[in-house]
N, C-alpha and C positions, 0 to 999 in steps of 0.2 A: 561507569555504571549508567545504564539507561535511565533517562529522566522520567520519574513517576508523576503522573498528573492526576489530581483528585478533582474531577469535574462532576458536579452534581447533575445527574441525568445521563451519565455515560459509564459503562462498565468495561469497555474494551478500547479505551483511549490511551495513547502513549505518545510522547515526544520521541522522535527518532534520534535525538541527541544523546551523547554519552556512550555511543557504541564504538568498539575498538576497530581501528582501521589497520590495514596491512603495514602501513609505515610507522605504526606505534602510536599515532595520535588518536583522538576520539572525535566523533562527529559533533558539531556544534548544536546547542539547544536553540529552540525558538524558530527554527527554519521550517521543519515539517512535523506535523502531528497526524497520526492516523486514528480513525475512530469508526464506530458504527453509526447507525441512523441517529440524527440529532433531535428527533421528535420529543424526547423527554428532558432535554437540557433546560434547566431552570434559569431564572434571571440571574441567580448567583453563579450558576455555571457559565453563563455567557460573560459575566463580569470577570470571572477567573480567566477565561480564554482571552478576553481583551487585555487583561493585565499581563498575560503571557506573550503578548505581541501579535495575536492573531489579526490578519488583515483580509484573508480571502479563504472562502470555502470552495473546494472542488468536489462536486457531487458526481460520483461515478455511476449512479443508478440509471436504469432505463427510464424513459419518459413516463411510463405508467406507474412507476414507483415513487415519483418525486412528490414531496410535500413542502408546504410553505412554512418552514419552521425556523428560518434564520432571521434575526433582527435586520431591519432595513439599513443599518449603518455598516453592515459587514457585506463585502462583495461576494457574489456567488457566481461560479462558473459551472455549467452543466456539461458533462462529457459522458456519453453512453459507452462505457468501456466494453461491456459485453457485446453490444450490437445485436442485430436481428438476422445474421447470416445463418439460416437454418442448416445449410450444408455443413457448417462447422459444429453447431450446437446439438443437433439431433442425436448423434451417437453418444456424445459426452453427457448429455442429460440422461440418456437411457442407462448408461453403465455407471453413472455417479461420479465421473471424473470432475465434473464442474465444481464440486465442493472440495477439491484437493489441489495441491500444486502440480498434479500430473498433467493438467491442461496448459500450464503457463507457457512453456516453450512453444507449443503448437500455436497458441494464441498470438504470441509476438511474431511468429514466423508466417502464419497464414492470414492474420488480420492486423498487419502492422499499422494501418491507418488509425485503428482504435487507440492503441497506445500512443502513437504520434500525436493524436489530438489532445490527449491528457498532458503530455509533456509540453506541448506548445502553449496550453493554457497556463501551466505552471511557469513557464519562461516569461510569459507576458503579464503575469499578475502584478498588481500594484505592490509597493513596498510593504513589508510585513510578513509575518509567518503565514503558512498555508496549512489548513486542515483538509485532508482528503478522506472521503468516507463512501461506504456503500450501505447495505442494509445491516449486515453483521459485522462489518469491519474486518472481514476474514479472507474472502476469496478475491474479489476485485481489488479491494484495498490491499490485500496481501501481495497481489501481483505487482501493483504499482510500488508498494514499499520495497519489494525485492529489487526492482529496477533502480530505485533511488539509492538503496544501500549499495548495490553493486557499482553504481556510478561514482559513489564516494569512496570506493575501495574498502568497504567494511568487510571484516573477516567472515569466513563461512560460519564459524562458531557463533559470532555475535549476531549475524543475520538469522541464523537458525533459532537462537534463543528468542529473538523478537517474534518470529513466526509462531513458535510454540506457546507464547504468552496468550494467544487467543484460546487455546485449549484450556489453559489454566484459568482464564476468565469466564469460561462458558457457563458455569453455575450462576455466577453473579449476573451475567447477561440474561439468562433465562428468568431469574427472579425480577430483574428490573423491567424487562420488556414483556414479561408474561407470555413467553413462547419458547419452544425448544430450538436449539441451534444444532441439533442432529449430530451430536458428537459420536454416538455409537455407530450411526450410519457412515460417517466419515471414516472412522477407524475400520469398519468392515470393508468399505470400498478399497482403501489402501491395502489392507491385508490381502484382498483378492488379487491385487496387482503386485504382491510381494514386497510391500513397503510398510513402514511405520510413518507417522507424520514427520519425524526427524529425517529419516532416510529419503523420503520423497522430496522434501525441501532441499536437503543437501545436494542431491543429484541434480535437481533443476538449477540451483544456484551455481554449482560447479560448471555446468554446461552453458550457462547464459553468456554468450559472446556479445557483450554490450557495445564494445568499440565498433565492431563490424555493423551491428544493427543501427547504431546512431549515425554512422557515416552514410548509410544507405537510405534512411527514412526520415531524417529531420535536417533542417538547415543548420549552418554553423553556429548561429546565435543561440538556437535552442539547445544544441549539443553542449555549448559552453555553459549555458545557464544550468543545465542538469549536472554536468560533471564538476561544476564548482559550487553546487548547491546555492544557486542564485548569488554567487560572489562571496559566500560565507567561508569557503575553503579554497586553498590553492588548487589548481587544476589537478584532478585525480588521474590524468592520463598515465597509463602504465600500471595502475593499481587495480584494474578491474579483473585481473586474472589472479587467482589464488596461487601462491608458489607451490610447485610440485615437490 
């Protein structure tokens, strides 16, 4: 079962440990945490994260979104996962795909340097757990989480449940952060494209050919760090494709 984290000041945070892998094992806890913006994390929340083994924050937001909310004793790495390539984003912002998994495969295919930058920072981070986040902990964070779960050979069912947790957390997120996270709009966009949140994520996850992507876009050391979850699991080579 996925590890539940109770962090004061976060409503969409979860450890990626405890998820079922294709080989029957489960992902280890304390390696990767996904979350939304950290602006409301309290001192008690930071203490809880430290006790959980947190060593590095990877902030996936654009430069204009960044805030100074992380204590000085925790390392921070900034990666603009979206990027400013208007040729990519203009149509996806117009039709709403930006808030769904419908853009994930196009992003890793057309803007590979963006994801590669995030994976390289993860591979080079100091010892300790890594928390990665964006604003909602949903879209950019969801893309990186999907890649890390596929790298570890996590089953399609388990990865999908992780993705859907953000929908389940949306009301608590809205209350905590005093803003809407556009659930109705996300559902409407997916419906226009013939999908539900579950079907959109499953289709993307099934078609994500991570072995080929890693071999083309990152060096060997980075690929090994990602497929072994920074040495926490045996190499997941051969587990990235769901059995047919």
